[in-house]
C-alpha positions in Angstrom: 22.9 7.5 0.2 23.0 7.0 4.2 22.4 3.9 5.2 19.2 5.8 7.3 18.0 6.3 3.8 18.5 2.6 3.1 16.5 1.7 5.8 13.8 3.6 5.8 13.6 3.0 1.7 13.9 -0.9 2.4 11.4 -1.7 5.2 9.1 0.6 3.1 9.5 -1.4 -0.3 9.9 -5.2 1.3 6.3 -4.2 3.2 4.9 -3.2 -0.2 6.0 -6.2 -1.6 4.2 -8.2 1.3 1.1 -6.5 1.0 0.7 -6.1 -2.4 1.6 -10.3 -2.6 -1.0 -11.1 0.4 -3.6 -8.7 -1.7 -2.7 -11.1 -5.1 -3.3 -14.2 -3.1 -6.6 -13.1 -2.3 -7.6 -14.2 -5.8 -7.0 -17.4 -5.2 -9.7 -19.7 -3.7 -10.3 -19.9 -0.3 -9.5 -16.9 2.4 -6.1 -16.5 3.7 -5.8 -17.1 7.8 -4.1 -14.8 8.6 -5.7 -11.9 6.4 -8.7 -12.8 8.7 -8.0 -11.4 11.5 -7.5 -7.5 13.1 -3.6 -7.6 14.1 -3.4 -7.7 10.6 -4.8 -4.2 10.2 -3.3 -3.1 13.5 0.5 -3.8 12.5 0.1 -2.6 9.3 -1.2 0.7 10.8 1.3 1.0 13.0 3.9 0.4 10.6 2.3 2.4 7.4 1.8 5.8 9.3 5.2 6.5 10.7 7.1 4.6 8.1 5.2 7.4 5.6 5.6 10.6 7.8 9.0 9.9 7.7 9.2 9.9 4.3 7.4 13.4 4.4 9.9 14.6 7.1 12.6 14.3 4.9 11.6 15.1 2.1 10.5 18.6 3.9 14.2 18.9 5.1 15.2 18.4 2.2 13.6 21.5 1.2 13.2 19.8 -3.0 10.6 20.9 -5.0 8.7 18.2 -7.3 11.5 18.6 -10.3 14.2 18.0 -7.4 12.9 15.0 -6.5 11.8 13.9 -10.2 15.5 13.6 -11.1 16.6 12.6 -8.0 14.5 9.4 -8.1 15.5 9.2 -12.1 19.7 9.1 -11.2 19.0 6.0 -8.4 20.3 2.7 -10.1 17.7 0.9 -12.6 17.1 -2.0 -10.8 16.0 -0.2 -7.7 13.7 1.9 -10.0 12.7 -0.9 -11.6 11.9 -2.4 -8.3 9.9 0.9 -6.8 8.1 1.4 -10.1 6.9 -2.4 -10.6 6.1 -2.2 -6.5 3.9 1.1 -7.9 2.6 -0.3 -11.0 1.6 -3.3 -9.5 -0.1 -1.5 -7.0 -1.9 0.9 -8.6 -3.2 -2.2 -11.3 -3.9 -4.1 -8.3 -6.8 -1.3 -6.8 -7.9 -0.7 -10.5 -8.9 -4.5 -11.2 -10.6 -5.0 -7.7 -12.5 -1.6 -8.0 -13.4 -2.7 -11.7 -14.5 -6.6 -10.4 -16.0 -4.9 -6.5 -19.6 -4.5 -7.1 -22.0 -2.6 -4.4 -21.7 -4.9 -1.7 -19.2 -3.9 1.2 -18.4 -4.0 5.2 -19.1 -7.9 5.6 -20.4 -8.7 9.4 -21.1 -11.6 10.6 -24.6 -10.8 13.4 -25.8 -13.3 15.2 -24.9 -16.1 13.0 -25.7 -14.5 9.8 -23.9 -13.2 6.7 -24.8 -9.3 6.1 -23.2 -6.9 3.6 -23.7 -3.1 2.8 -25.4 -2.7 0.0 -24.5 0.5 -1.4 -26.8 0.0 -5.2 -29.7 1.3 -3.5 -30.4 4.9 -2.1 -30.6 4.1 1.1 -27.6 2.3 1.8 -28.9 -0.7 3.9 -27.7 -4.2 5.0 -28.9 -6.8 3.9 -28.5 -10.7 4.4 -26.0 -13.0 1.6 -24.6 -16.3 2.3 -21.9 -17.6 3.3 -20.4 -17.6 -0.2 -21.4 -14.0 -1.0 -20.0 -13.2 2.0 -16.3 -14.6 1.5 -16.0 -12.9 -1.4 -16.9 -9.6 -0.5 -14.6 -10.1 2.7 -11.8 -11.0 0.3 -12.4 -7.8 -1.9 -12.2 -5.9 1.2 -8.8 -7.1 2.3 -7.6 -6.8 -1.2 -8.5 -3.3 -1.3 -6.9 -2.8 2.1 -3.9 -4.5 1.2 -3.5 -3.1 -2.0 -4.2 0.6 -1.0 -1.5 -0.1 1.9 0.8 -1.6 -0.2 0.7 1.1 -2.5 1.5 4.1 0.6 4.8 1.5 1.3 5.7 1.6 -1.9 5.7 5.7 -2.4 6.9 6.4 0.8 10.0 4.2 -0.5 10.3 6.1 -4.0 10.1 9.1 -1.9 12.6 7.9 1.1 15.1 6.5 -1.6 15.1 10.2 -3.9 15.6 12.2 -0.9 18.1 10.1 -0.1 19.4 10.6 -3.2 19.1 14.6 -2.9 21.0 14.1 0.4 24.0 12.0 -1.4 24.2 14.5 -4.0 24.0 17.7 -1.8 26.9 16.1 0.4 29.0 15.4 -2.5 28.6 19.2 -3.3 29.6 20.5 0.4 32.8 18.3 -0.3 33.8 19.6 -3.5 
């Protein structure tokens, strides 16, 4: 597998691990200071889209179908498969646990010094005022969802890139023979 595949997949896997760790840390009491700022979401989006689109381009360039990709993924070293599998499974579990525990309150905001959230339990979906503790709980749930989904996309990109790299390595080896 070429260096570019290793670097691309490594960055995606590393970003996935960091985001999933941050998602787990949102269950600790209190809010995490870096998660409250908007720059983190911008950084995730700026890094996620180019990495994910480049991963898809690598797959399309290889011309492989899903079965070939799965076989290539299975040819990866056991540790790499285990790490990538752990990232995907932990991201999926974080999303499931968050959705199971999430209520009908979303989109926390501070308006005129009051804490308001969107209540989706009623048909007209209106904003309601909540206490500071409820606001923080909804904020952490929203952050957890955002981090888990982004981490899962990074993990998927890493899986795709490493499988495409394995296909490329096999193709180069076949040409050399």
